[in-house]
MOPAC internal coordinates of N, CA, C and O (Angstrom, degrees):
PM7 1SCF
backbone

  N    0.0000 0     0.00 0     0.00 0    0    0    0
  C    1.4447 1     0.00 0     0.00 0    1    0    0
  C    1.5271 1   111.18 1     0.00 0    2    1    0
  O    1.2310 1   120.26 1   143.97 1    3    2    1
  N    1.3282 1   117.11 1   -36.03 1    3    2    1
  C    1.4615 1   119.05 1  -178.91 1    5    3    2
  C    1.5288 1   111.38 1   -62.54 1    6    5    3
  O    1.2310 1   120.69 1   151.96 1    7    6    5
  N    1.3422 1   116.30 1   -28.04 1    7    6    5
  C    1.4576 1   119.54 1   178.33 1    9    7    6
  C    1.5315 1   110.45 1   -63.47 1   10    9    7
  O    1.2310 1   120.16 1   145.95 1   11   10    9
  N    1.3275 1   117.31 1   -34.05 1   11   10    9
  C    1.4554 1   121.63 1  -178.24 1   13   11   10
  C    1.5182 1   112.15 1   -76.02 1   14   13   11
  O    1.2310 1   119.95 1   157.19 1   15   14   13
  N    1.3230 1   117.71 1   -22.81 1   15   14   13
  C    1.4524 1   121.73 1  -173.73 1   17   15   14
  C    1.5197 1   113.09 1   -83.44 1   18   17   15
  O    1.2310 1   119.07 1   176.53 1   19   18   17
  N    1.3106 1   119.38 1    -3.47 1   19   18   17
  C    1.4594 1   120.42 1  -176.12 1   21   19   18
  C    1.5207 1   112.89 1   -64.81 1   22   21   19
  O    1.2310 1   119.86 1   152.32 1   23   22   21
  N    1.3152 1   117.88 1   -27.68 1   23   22   21
  C    1.4568 1   120.58 1  -179.30 1   25   23   22
  C    1.5264 1   112.80 1  -102.03 1   26   25   23
  O    1.2310 1   120.06 1  -176.43 1   27   26   25
  N    1.3110 1   117.48 1     3.57 1   27   26   25
  C    1.4579 1   122.22 1  -178.50 1   29   27   26
  C    1.5172 1   108.12 1   -99.53 1   30   29   27
  O    1.2310 1   120.63 1   -35.74 1   31   30   29
  N    1.3251 1   116.41 1   144.26 1   31   30   29
  C    1.4570 1   118.91 1   179.06 1   33   31   30
  C    1.5279 1   109.89 1   -69.37 1   34   33   31
  O    1.2310 1   121.17 1   -30.26 1   35   34   33
  N    1.3202 1   115.37 1   149.74 1   35   34   33
  C    1.4549 1   121.66 1  -178.06 1   37   35   34
  C    1.5212 1   110.39 1   -85.64 1   38   37   35
  O    1.2310 1   121.23 1   -26.83 1   39   38   37
  N    1.3308 1   115.26 1   153.17 1   39   38   37
  C    1.4576 1   119.42 1   172.79 1   41   39   38
  C    1.5252 1   108.12 1   -72.18 1   42   41   39
  O    1.2310 1   120.54 1   -10.44 1   43   42   41
  N    1.3046 1   116.56 1   169.56 1   43   42   41
  C    1.4699 1   120.71 1   178.64 1   45   43   42
  C    1.5222 1   110.43 1   -61.28 1   46   45   43
  O    1.2310 1   120.31 1   136.88 1   47   46   45
  N    1.3312 1   117.01 1   -43.12 1   47   46   45
  C    1.4697 1   120.81 1  -179.98 1   49   47   46
  C    1.5265 1   111.06 1   -65.06 1   50   49   47
  O    1.2310 1   120.09 1   138.67 1   51   50   49
  N    1.3289 1   117.44 1   -41.33 1   51   50   49
  C    1.4635 1   120.60 1   178.71 1   53   51   50
  C    1.5259 1   111.16 1   -66.39 1   54   53   51
  O    1.2310 1   120.49 1   139.69 1   55   54   53
  N    1.3184 1   116.66 1   -40.31 1   55   54   53
  C    1.4606 1   120.23 1   178.97 1   57   55   54
  C    1.5267 1   110.82 1   -63.47 1   58   57   55
  O    1.2310 1   120.39 1   137.43 1   59   58   57
  N    1.3321 1   116.87 1   -42.57 1   59   58   57
  C    1.4706 1   120.67 1   178.66 1   61   59   58
  C    1.5267 1   110.28 1   -66.02 1   62   61   59
  O    1.2310 1   120.08 1   138.49 1   63   62   61
  N    1.3327 1   117.45 1   -41.51 1   63   62   61
  C    1.4669 1   121.14 1   179.23 1   65   63   62
  C    1.5209 1   110.86 1   -63.40 1   66   65   63
  O    1.2310 1   120.91 1   138.89 1   67   66   65
  N    1.3321 1   115.86 1   -41.11 1   67   66   65
  C    1.4623 1   120.48 1   178.70 1   69   67   66
  C    1.5246 1   110.56 1   -64.52 1   70   69   67
  O    1.2310 1   120.45 1   132.99 1   71   70   69
  N    1.3181 1   116.74 1   -47.01 1   71   70   69
  C    1.4708 1   120.97 1  -179.10 1   73   71   70
  C    1.5224 1   111.25 1   -60.41 1   74   73   71
  O    1.2310 1   120.33 1   134.15 1   75   74   73
  N    1.3241 1   116.97 1   -45.85 1   75   74   73
  C    1.4635 1   120.16 1  -178.82 1   77   75   74
  C    1.5268 1   111.93 1   -66.88 1   78   77   75
  O    1.2310 1   119.96 1   143.99 1   79   78   77
  N    1.3277 1   117.68 1   -36.01 1   79   78   77
  C    1.4611 1   120.16 1   176.20 1   81   79   78
  C    1.5299 1   110.48 1   -67.76 1   82   81   79
  O    1.2310 1   120.34 1   141.01 1   83   82   81
  N    1.3281 1   116.96 1   -38.99 1   83   82   81
  C    1.4709 1   120.15 1   176.44 1   85   83   82
  C    1.5235 1   111.20 1   -62.07 1   86   85   83
  O    1.2310 1   120.45 1   141.06 1   87   86   85
  N    1.3263 1   116.74 1   -38.94 1   87   86   85
  C    1.4709 1   120.20 1   176.79 1   89   87   86
  C    1.5255 1   109.74 1   -62.11 1   90   89   87
  O    1.2310 1   120.56 1   133.85 1   91   90   89
  N    1.3313 1   116.53 1   -46.15 1   91   90   89
  C    1.4684 1   120.09 1  -179.99 1   93   91   90
  C    1.5238 1   111.12 1   -62.59 1   94   93   91
  O    1.2310 1   120.26 1   135.67 1   95   94   93
  N    1.3331 1   117.12 1   -44.33 1   95   94   93
  C    1.4711 1   120.01 1   177.20 1   97   95   94
  C    1.5330 1   110.73 1   -61.00 1   98   97   95
  O    1.2310 1   120.52 1   136.59 1   99   98   97
  N    1.3286 1   116.61 1   -43.41 1   99   98   97
  C    1.4636 1   120.00 1   179.03 1  101   99   98
  C    1.5149 1   112.34 1   -60.80 1  102  101   99
  O    1.2310 1   120.69 1   137.73 1  103  102  101
  N    1.3215 1   116.29 1   -42.27 1  103  102  101
  C    1.4621 1   120.16 1   177.55 1  105  103  102
  C    1.5206 1   110.91 1   -64.50 1  106  105  103
  O    1.2310 1   120.41 1   143.16 1  107  106  105
  N    1.3175 1   116.83 1   -36.84 1  107  106  105
  C    1.4677 1   119.70 1   178.49 1  109  107  106
  C    1.5308 1   111.19 1   -68.49 1  110  109  107
  O    1.2310 1   120.25 1   143.90 1  111  110  109
  N    1.3205 1   117.12 1   -36.10 1  111  110  109
  C    1.4724 1   119.47 1   176.18 1  113  111  110
  C    1.5220 1   109.19 1   -61.65 1  114  113  111
  O    1.2310 1   120.30 1   132.95 1  115  114  113
  N    1.3288 1   117.04 1   -47.05 1  115  114  113
  C    1.4701 1   119.75 1   176.49 1  117  115  114
  C    1.5247 1   110.72 1   -60.70 1  118  117  115
  O    1.2310 1   120.79 1   142.65 1  119  118  117
  N    1.3161 1   116.10 1   -37.35 1  119  118  117
  C    1.4557 1   121.15 1  -178.91 1  121  119  118
  C    1.5096 1   114.29 1   -66.27 1  122  121  119
  O    1.2310 1   119.93 1   157.98 1  123  122  121
  N    1.3085 1   117.74 1   -22.02 1  123  122  121
  C    1.4660 1   119.77 1   177.24 1  125  123  122
  C    1.5205 1   111.27 1   -65.78 1  126  125  123
  O    1.2310 1   120.93 1   160.78 1  127  126  125
  N    1.3138 1   115.83 1   -19.22 1  127  126  125
  C    1.4552 1   120.02 1  -178.93 1  129  127  126
  C    1.5230 1   112.84 1  -111.51 1  130  129  127
  O    1.2310 1   120.30 1   158.09 1  131  130  129
  N    1.3368 1   117.03 1   -21.91 1  131  130  129
  C    1.4669 1   119.49 1  -177.27 1  133  131  130
  C    1.5216 1   113.17 1  -115.94 1  134  133  131
  O    1.2310 1   119.52 1   157.70 1  135  134  133
  N    1.3236 1   118.52 1   -22.30 1  135  134  133
  C    1.4582 1   121.73 1  -179.55 1  137  135  134
  C    1.5133 1   113.48 1    87.17 1  138  137  135
  O    1.2310 1   119.96 1   125.59 1  139  138  137
  N    1.3142 1   117.69 1   -54.41 1  139  138  137
  C    1.4593 1   121.91 1  -175.43 1  141  139  138
  C    1.5283 1   111.75 1   -61.37 1  142  141  139
  O    1.2310 1   120.02 1   137.61 1  143  142  141
  N    1.3128 1   117.56 1   -42.39 1  143  142  141
  C    1.4534 1   120.36 1  -177.50 1  145  143  142
  C    1.5305 1   112.60 1   -68.37 1  146  145  143
  O    1.2310 1   120.29 1   157.26 1  147  146  145
  N    1.3429 1   117.05 1   -22.74 1  147  146  145
  C    1.4581 1   121.11 1   174.90 1  149  147  146
  C    1.5328 1   109.13 1   -59.81 1  150  149  147
  O    1.2310 1   120.88 1   134.82 1  151  150  149
  N    1.3341 1   115.91 1   -45.18 1  151  150  149
  C    1.4724 1   121.33 1   178.42 1  153  151  150
  C    1.5306 1   111.07 1   -67.74 1  154  153  151
  O    1.2310 1   120.44 1   138.78 1  155  154  153
  N    1.3099 1   116.76 1   -41.22 1  155  154  153
  C    1.4671 1   120.03 1   179.87 1  157  155  154
  C    1.5311 1   110.00 1   -63.39 1  158  157  155
  O    1.2310 1   120.21 1   140.57 1  159  158  157
  N    1.3280 1   117.20 1   -39.43 1  159  158  157
  C    1.4602 1   121.49 1   178.66 1  161  159  158
  C    1.5189 1   112.49 1   -61.60 1  162  161  159
  O    1.2310 1   120.27 1   136.45 1  163  162  161
  N    1.3259 1   117.09 1   -43.55 1  163  162  161
  C    1.4657 1   119.14 1  -179.25 1  165  163  162
  C    1.5250 1   110.95 1   -72.70 1  166  165  163
  O    1.2310 1   119.76 1   146.44 1  167  166  165
  N    1.3158 1   118.07 1   -33.56 1  167  166  165
  C    1.4665 1   120.02 1   175.59 1  169  167  166
  C    1.5250 1   109.14 1   -64.27 1  170  169  167
  O    1.2310 1   120.38 1   137.03 1  171  170  169
  N    1.3272 1   116.89 1   -42.97 1  171  170  169
  C    1.4708 1   121.13 1   177.52 1  173  171  170
  C    1.5292 1   109.97 1   -58.28 1  174  173  171
  O    1.2310 1   120.64 1   136.22 1  175  174  173
  N    1.3367 1   116.39 1   -43.78 1  175  174  173
  C    1.4675 1   120.47 1   179.90 1  177  175  174
  C    1.5260 1   110.94 1   -64.36 1  178  177  175
  O    1.2310 1   120.29 1   139.10 1  179  178  177
  N    1.3333 1   117.05 1   -40.90 1  179  178  177
  C    1.4678 1   119.98 1   177.71 1  181  179  178
  C    1.5265 1   111.05 1   -62.02 1  182  181  179
  O    1.2310 1   120.44 1   136.98 1  183  182  181
  N    1.3203 1   116.76 1   -43.02 1  183  182  181
  C    1.4659 1   121.38 1  -177.23 1  185  183  182
  C    1.5309 1   111.18 1   -67.43 1  186  185  183
  O    1.2310 1   120.12 1   140.17 1  187  186  185
  N    1.3143 1   117.37 1   -39.83 1  187  186  185
  C    1.4658 1   122.06 1  -174.63 1  189  187  186
  C    1.5295 1   113.83 1   -92.75 1  190  189  187
  O    1.2310 1   119.79 1   175.26 1  191  190  189
  N    1.3109 1   118.00 1    -4.74 1  191  190  189
  C    1.4656 1   122.78 1  -175.37 1  193  191  190
  C    1.5293 1   112.97 1   -57.54 1  194  193  191
  O    1.2310 1   119.92 1   134.00 1  195  194  193
  N    1.3163 1   117.77 1   -46.00 1  195  194  193
  C    1.4679 1   120.65 1  -177.88 1  197  195  194
  C    1.5242 1   112.47 1   -62.73 1  198  197  195
  O    1.2310 1   120.43 1   145.55 1  199  198  197
  N    1.3221 1   116.79 1   -34.45 1  199  198  197
  C    1.4627 1   120.64 1   179.09 1  201  199  198
  C    1.5302 1   111.79 1   -66.35 1  202  201  199
  O    1.2310 1   120.14 1   157.21 1  203  202  201
  N    1.3183 1   117.34 1   -22.79 1  203  202  201
  C    1.4644 1   121.34 1  -176.91 1  205  203  202
  C    1.5268 1   112.91 1   -90.92 1  206  205  203
  O    1.2310 1   119.99 1   170.79 1  207  206  205
  N    1.3235 1   117.62 1    -9.21 1  207  206  205
  C    1.4626 1   119.72 1  -178.94 1  209  207  206
  C    1.5202 1   110.51 1   -58.45 1  210  209  207
  O    1.2310 1   121.36 1   -43.58 1  211  210  209
  N    1.3223 1   115.01 1   136.42 1  211  210  209
  C    1.4560 1   120.35 1  -179.86 1  213  211  210
  C    1.5166 1   114.17 1    87.92 1  214  213  211
  O    1.2310 1   120.10 1   176.95 1  215  214  213
  N    1.3307 1   117.42 1    -3.05 1  215  214  213
  C    1.4610 1   120.64 1   177.12 1  217  215  214
  C    1.5227 1   109.14 1  -102.97 1  218  217  215
  O    1.2310 1   120.88 1   -14.60 1  219  218  217
  N    1.3177 1   115.92 1   165.40 1  219  218  217
  C    1.4579 1   119.52 1   179.12 1  221  219  218
  C    1.5347 1   112.18 1   -70.47 1  222  221  219
  O    1.2310 1   120.31 1   170.68 1  223  222  221
  N    1.3292 1   117.00 1    -9.32 1  223  222  221
  C    1.4678 1   120.17 1  -177.57 1  225  223  222
  C    1.5259 1   112.95 1   -99.98 1  226  225  223
  O    1.2310 1   119.55 1  -176.24 1  227  226  225
  N    1.3157 1   118.47 1     3.76 1  227  226  225
  C    1.4653 1   121.87 1  -175.95 1  229  227  226
  C    1.5254 1   112.06 1   -59.65 1  230  229  227
  O    1.2310 1   120.06 1   142.40 1  231  230  229
  N    1.3277 1   117.49 1   -37.60 1  231  230  229
  C    1.4623 1   118.30 1  -177.61 1  233  231  230
  C    1.5323 1   113.03 1   -72.54 1  234  233  231
  O    1.2310 1   119.77 1   165.71 1  235  234  233
  N    1.3255 1   118.05 1   -14.29 1  235  234  233
  C    1.4659 1   119.76 1   173.46 1  237  235  234
  C    1.5284 1   110.09 1   -65.63 1  238  237  235
  O    1.2310 1   120.47 1   144.21 1  239  238  237
  N    1.3096 1   116.70 1   -35.79 1  239  238  237
  C    1.4631 1   120.47 1   177.91 1  241  239  238
  C    1.5201 1   110.24 1   -66.79 1  242  241  239
  O    1.2310 1   120.55 1   140.14 1  243  242  241
  N    1.3431 1   116.55 1   -39.86 1  243  242  241
  C    1.4651 1   120.36 1   175.37 1  245  243  242
  C    1.5234 1   110.45 1   -61.50 1  246  245  243
  O    1.2310 1   120.27 1   139.34 1  247  246  245
  N    1.3317 1   117.09 1   -40.66 1  247  246  245
  C    1.4549 1   121.19 1   178.15 1  249  247  246
  C    1.5282 1   111.22 1   -62.69 1  250  249  247
  O    1.2310 1   120.36 1   133.44 1  251  250  249
  N    1.3107 1   116.91 1   -46.56 1  251  250  249
  C    1.4627 1   120.90 1  -178.97 1  253  251  250
  C    1.5222 1   110.55 1   -60.56 1  254  253  251
  O    1.2310 1   120.91 1   132.76 1  255  254  253
  N    1.3146 1   115.86 1   -47.24 1  255  254  253
  C    1.4638 1   120.66 1  -176.46 1  257  255  254
  C    1.5298 1   111.22 1   -69.00 1  258  257  255
  O    1.2310 1   120.03 1   135.69 1  259  258  257
  N    1.3448 1   117.55 1   -44.31 1  259  258  257
  C    1.4665 1   118.54 1  -179.76 1  261  259  258
  C    1.5220 1   111.38 1   -68.41 1  262  261  259
  O    1.2310 1   120.06 1   143.67 1  263  262  261
  N    1.3270 1   117.50 1   -36.33 1  263  262  261
  C    1.4619 1   119.85 1   176.44 1  265  263  262
  C    1.5263 1   110.40 1   -60.83 1  266  265  263
  O    1.2310 1   120.72 1   137.33 1  267  266  265
  N    1.3230 1   116.24 1   -42.67 1  267  266  265
  C    1.4643 1   120.17 1   178.12 1  269  267  266
  C    1.5274 1   110.76 1   -59.24 1  270  269  267
  O    1.2310 1   119.99 1   128.06 1  271  270  269
  N    1.3363 1   117.62 1   -51.94 1  271  270  269
  C    1.4704 1   120.32 1  -174.89 1  273  271  270
  C    1.5173 1   111.95 1   -66.12 1  274  273  271
  O    1.2310 1   119.86 1   137.58 1  275  274  273
  N    1.3333 1   117.87 1   -42.42 1  275  274  273
  C    1.4591 1   120.02 1   177.94 1  277  275  274
  C    1.5295 1   111.02 1   -64.51 1  278  277  275
  O    1.2310 1   120.56 1   138.98 1  279  278  277
  N    1.3243 1   116.53 1   -41.02 1  279  278  277
  C    1.4599 1   120.07 1   178.55 1  281  279  278
  C    1.5221 1   110.89 1   -63.81 1  282  281  279
  O    1.2310 1   120.53 1   135.65 1  283  282  281
  N    1.3238 1   116.59 1   -44.35 1  283  282  281
  C    1.4614 1   120.04 1   179.05 1  285  283  282
  C    1.5237 1   110.98 1   -61.81 1  286  285  283
  O    1.2310 1   120.20 1   129.89 1  287  286  285
  N    1.3288 1   117.22 1   -50.11 1  287  286  285
  C    1.4622 1   120.79 1  -178.35 1  289  287  286
  C    1.5140 1   113.15 1   -61.66 1  290  289  287
  O    1.2310 1   120.60 1   132.09 1  291  290  289
  N    1.3282 1   116.46 1   -47.91 1  291  290  289
  C    1.4634 1   119.75 1  -179.42 1  293  291  290
  C    1.5243 1   112.14 1   -69.45 1  294  293  291
  O    1.2310 1   120.12 1   151.52 1  295  294  293
  N    1.3285 1   117.38 1   -28.48 1  295  294  293
  C    1.4694 1   120.02 1   176.48 1  297  295  294
  C    1.5258 1   110.69 1   -69.36 1  298  297  295
  O    1.2310 1   120.39 1   141.52 1  299  298  297
  N    1.3090 1   116.87 1   -38.48 1  299  298  297
  C    1.4651 1   119.94 1   176.67 1  301  299  298
  C    1.5287 1   109.72 1   -61.92 1  302  301  299
  O    1.2310 1   120.64 1   134.26 1  303  302  301
  N    1.3341 1   116.38 1   -45.74 1  303  302  301
  C    1.4682 1   120.21 1   176.75 1  305  303  302
  C    1.5252 1   109.97 1   -60.65 1  306  305  303
  O    1.2310 1   120.38 1   137.57 1  307  306  305
  N    1.3302 1   116.87 1   -42.43 1  307  306  305
  C    1.4610 1   121.08 1   179.48 1  309  307  306
  C    1.5167 1   112.86 1   -61.81 1  310  309  307
  O    1.2310 1   120.70 1   139.11 1  311  310  309
  N    1.3438 1   116.27 1   -40.89 1  311  310  309
  C    1.4632 1   119.16 1   178.36 1  313  311  310
  C    1.5227 1   111.05 1   -65.04 1  314  313  311
  O    1.2310 1   120.27 1   141.80 1  315  314  313
  N    1.3066 1   117.09 1   -38.20 1  315  314  313
  C    1.4674 1   120.20 1   177.86 1  317  315  314
  C    1.5247 1   110.07 1   -67.01 1  318  317  315
  O    1.2310 1   120.72 1   135.41 1  319  318  317
  N    1.3245 1   116.23 1   -44.59 1  319  318  317
  C    1.4644 1   120.34 1  -179.65 1  321  319  318
  C    1.5232 1   113.11 1   -72.89 1  322  321  319
  O    1.2310 1   119.99 1   168.43 1  323  322  321
  N    1.3239 1   117.62 1   -11.57 1  323  322  321
  C    1.4648 1   120.33 1   178.43 1  325  323  322
  C    1.5268 1   110.87 1   -61.55 1  326  325  323
  O    1.2310 1   120.83 1   158.29 1  327  326  325
  N    1.3054 1   116.02 1   -21.71 1  327  326  325
  C    1.4687 1   119.53 1   174.89 1  329  327  326
  C    1.5212 1   111.25 1   -63.07 1  330  329  327
  O    1.2310 1   120.62 1   157.27 1  331  330  329
  N    1.3320 1   116.43 1   -22.73 1  331  330  329
  C    1.4584 1   122.19 1  -177.66 1  333  331  330
  C    1.5316 1   111.95 1  -114.42 1  334  333  331
  O    1.2310 1   119.97 1  -157.09 1  335  334  333
  N    1.3070 1   117.67 1    22.91 1  335  334  333
  C    1.4666 1   126.28 1   177.08 1  337  335  334
  C    1.5292 1   113.16 1    69.86 1  338  337  335
  O    1.2310 1   119.06 1   139.50 1  339  338  337
  N    1.3301 1   119.40 1   -40.50 1  339  338  337
  C    1.4664 1   122.28 1  -177.02 1  341  339  338
  C    1.5330 1   111.00 1   -59.90 1  342  341  339
  O    1.2310 1   119.93 1   154.83 1  343  342  341
  N    1.3105 1   117.74 1   -25.17 1  343  342  341
  C    1.4603 1   121.66 1  -179.97 1  345  343  342
  C    1.5188 1   112.71 1   -62.36 1  346  345  343
  O    1.2310 1   120.49 1   147.53 1  347  346  345
  N    1.3164 1   116.67 1   -32.47 1  347  346  345
  C    1.4655 1   119.70 1   178.37 1  349  347  346
  C    1.5242 1   111.00 1   -64.32 1  350  349  347
  O    1.2310 1   120.64 1   141.58 1  351  350  349
  N    1.3252 1   116.39 1   -38.42 1  351  350  349
  C    1.4624 1   120.40 1   176.67 1  353  351  350
  C    1.5239 1   110.82 1   -66.57 1  354  353  351
  O    1.2310 1   120.76 1   139.37 1  355  354  353
  N    1.3270 1   116.15 1   -40.63 1  355  354  353
  C    1.4635 1   119.96 1   177.76 1  357  355  354
  C    1.5255 1   110.32 1   -64.12 1  358  357  355
  O    1.2310 1   119.75 1   135.32 1  359  358  357
  N    1.3167 1   118.09 1   -44.68 1  359  358  357
  C    1.4623 1   121.09 1   179.43 1  361  359  358
  C    1.5303 1   111.25 1   -60.75 1  362  361  359
  O    1.2310 1   120.36 1   138.81 1  363  362  361
  N    1.3024 1   116.92 1   -41.19 1  363  362  361
  C    1.4674 1   120.86 1   178.13 1  365  363  362
  C    1.5301 1   110.38 1   -64.97 1  366  365  363
  O    1.2310 1   120.29 1   135.73 1  367  366  365
  N    1.3305 1   117.04 1   -44.27 1  367  366  365
  C    1.4672 1   120.95 1   179.91 1  369  367  366
  C    1.5261 1   111.05 1   -63.49 1  370  369  367
  O    1.2310 1   120.15 1   139.79 1  371  370  369
  N    1.3150 1   117.32 1   -40.21 1  371  370  369
  C    1.4673 1   121.50 1   179.00 1  373  371  370
  C    1.5260 1   109.74 1   -64.55 1  374  373  371
  O    1.2310 1   120.13 1   138.56 1  375  374  373
  N    1.3218 1   117.36 1   -41.44 1  375  374  373
  C    1.4609 1   121.22 1   179.27 1  377  375  374
  C    1.5297 1   110.59 1   -62.05 1  378  377  375
  O    1.2310 1   120.36 1   134.60 1  379  378  377
  N    1.3364 1   116.92 1   -45.40 1  379  378  377
  C    1.4682 1   121.38 1   179.16 1  381  379  378
  C    1.5305 1   109.97 1   -64.08 1  382  381  379
  O    1.2310 1   120.06 1   136.50 1  383  382  381
  N    1.3315 1   117.50 1   -43.50 1  383  382  381
  C    1.4609 1   121.82 1  -179.77 1  385  383  382
  C    1.5315 1   110.80 1   -61.73 1  386  385  383
  O    1.2310 1   120.41 1   137.36 1  387  386  385
  N    1.3173 1   116.83 1   -42.64 1  387  386  385
  C    1.4726 1   119.34 1  -179.16 1  389  387  386
  C    1.5295 1   110.67 1   -68.33 1  390  389  387
  O    1.2310 1   119.80 1   143.17 1  391  390  389
  N    1.3168 1   118.00 1   -36.83 1  391  390  389
  C    1.4704 1   121.03 1   175.12 1  393  391  390
  C    1.5213 1   109.43 1   -60.91 1  394  393  391
  O    1.2310 1   120.32 1   135.67 1  395  394  393
  N    1.3263 1   117.00 1   -44.33 1  395  394  393
  C    1.4619 1   121.22 1   178.81 1  397  395  394
  C    1.5231 1   111.15 1   -58.96 1  398  397  395
  O    1.2310 1   120.11 1   133.06 1  399  398  397
  N    1.3303 1   117.39 1   -46.94 1  399  398  397
  C    1.4709 1   120.91 1  -177.79 1  401  399  398
  C    1.5302 1   111.45 1   -63.24 1  402  401  399
  O    1.2310 1   120.24 1   139.31 1  403  402  401
  N    1.3195 1   117.14 1   -40.69 1  403  402  401
  C    1.4602 1   120.41 1  -179.14 1  405  403  402
  C    1.5295 1   110.30 1   -70.48 1  406  405  403
  O    1.2310 1   120.01 1   136.46 1  407  406  405
  N    1.3203 1   117.58 1   -43.54 1  407  406  405
  C    1.4666 1   120.35 1   179.26 1  409  407  406
  C    1.5268 1   110.69 1   -64.98 1  410  409  407
  O    1.2310 1   120.14 1   138.01 1  411  410  409
  N    1.3244 1   117.35 1   -41.99 1  411  410  409
  C    1.4629 1   119.99 1   177.25 1  413  411  410
  C    1.5276 1   110.14 1   -60.40 1  414  413  411
  O    1.2310 1   120.45 1   136.79 1  415  414  413
  N    1.3314 1   116.75 1   -43.21 1  415  414  413
  C    1.4584 1   120.53 1   178.56 1  417  415  414
  C    1.5241 1   111.72 1   -61.89 1  418  417  415
  O    1.2310 1   120.65 1   135.26 1  419  418  417
  N    1.3142 1   116.36 1   -44.74 1  419  418  417
  C    1.4686 1   120.29 1   178.20 1  421  419  418
  C    1.5291 1   111.51 1   -62.58 1  422  421  419
  O    1.2310 1   120.34 1   137.88 1  423  422  421
  N    1.3164 1   116.95 1   -42.12 1  423  422  421
  C    1.4640 1   120.69 1  -179.77 1  425  423  422
  C    1.5260 1   111.20 1   -63.68 1  426  425  423
  O    1.2310 1   120.50 1   139.80 1  427  426  425
  N    1.3112 1   116.66 1   -40.20 1  427  426  425
  C    1.4649 1   119.70 1  -177.89 1  429  427  426
  C    1.5232 1   111.47 1   -75.53 1  430  429  427
  O    1.2310 1   119.92 1   139.22 1  431  430  429
  N    1.3359 1   117.76 1   -40.78 1  431  430  429
  C    1.4637 1   119.27 1  -176.47 1  433  431  430
  C    1.5267 1   111.08 1   -70.70 1  434  433  431
  O    1.2310 1   120.07 1   146.08 1  435  434  433
  N    1.3191 1   117.47 1   -33.92 1  435  434  433
  C    1.4655 1   118.97 1   178.73 1  437  435  434
  C    1.5319 1   111.31 1   -72.61 1  438  437  435
  O    1.2310 1   120.40 1   165.41 1  439  438  437
  N    1.3437 1   116.83 1   -14.59 1  439  438  437
  C    1.4696 1   121.71 1   174.01 1  441  439  438
  C    1.5291 1   111.03 1   -97.99 1  442  441  439
  O    1.2310 1   120.49 1  -167.87 1  443  442  441
  N    1.3316 1   116.66 1    12.13 1  443  442  441
  C    1.4672 1   122.31 1  -178.40 1  445  443  442
  C    1.5193 1   113.08 1    57.54 1  446  445  443
  O    1.2310 1   120.82 1  -136.58 1  447  446  445
  N    1.3209 1   116.03 1    43.42 1  447  446  445
  C    1.4590 1   122.07 1   179.55 1  449  447  446
  C    1.5262 1   109.41 1  -121.88 1  450  449  447
  O    1.2310 1   120.38 1   -30.29 1  451  450  449
  N    1.3314 1   116.87 1   149.71 1  451  450  449
  C    1.4594 1   119.47 1   173.07 1  453  451  450
  C    1.5232 1   110.09 1   -67.13 1  454  453  451
  O    1.2310 1   120.26 1   -17.46 1  455  454  453
  N    1.3262 1   117.10 1   162.54 1  455  454  453
  C    1.4636 1   119.47 1  -179.87 1  457  455  454
  C    1.5214 1   110.68 1   -63.47 1  458  457  455
  O    1.2310 1   120.53 1   132.30 1  459  458  457
  N    1.3167 1   116.59 1   -47.70 1  459  458  457
  C    1.4620 1   121.82 1   178.40 1  461  459  458
  C    1.5177 1   108.90 1  -107.88 1  462  461  459
  O    1.2310 1   120.54 1   -47.69 1  463  462  461
  N    1.2756 1   116.57 1   132.31 1  463  462  461
  C    1.4678 1   118.06 1   176.38 1  465  463  462
  C    1.5057 1   111.00 1  -144.72 1  466  465  463
  O    1.2310 1   120.10 1   180.00 1  467  466  465

């Protein structure tokens, strides 16, 4: 069904949910280079998540939040394992994985599609 909605105008709630998710994704992109904006992006997603419930964009908020927590957890493990060199590989893999998740989210939301379909 989401494939059919790409040419249909969005409701006010869907438009607001899309805009707020785009803001969170944008902040996360900046955060990949500065760190601080990564946290601001996930806080924005947490604050705006309830407003998106019931829209086709609700799962983008789940993606943003889960990407943040998995990245944080695996980065902590990577920093600990950096003492044994393997942590550097884990940190690099986590960075690439998080870039993939954010880019996939941006690609889908700009096409008016849910994150998972």
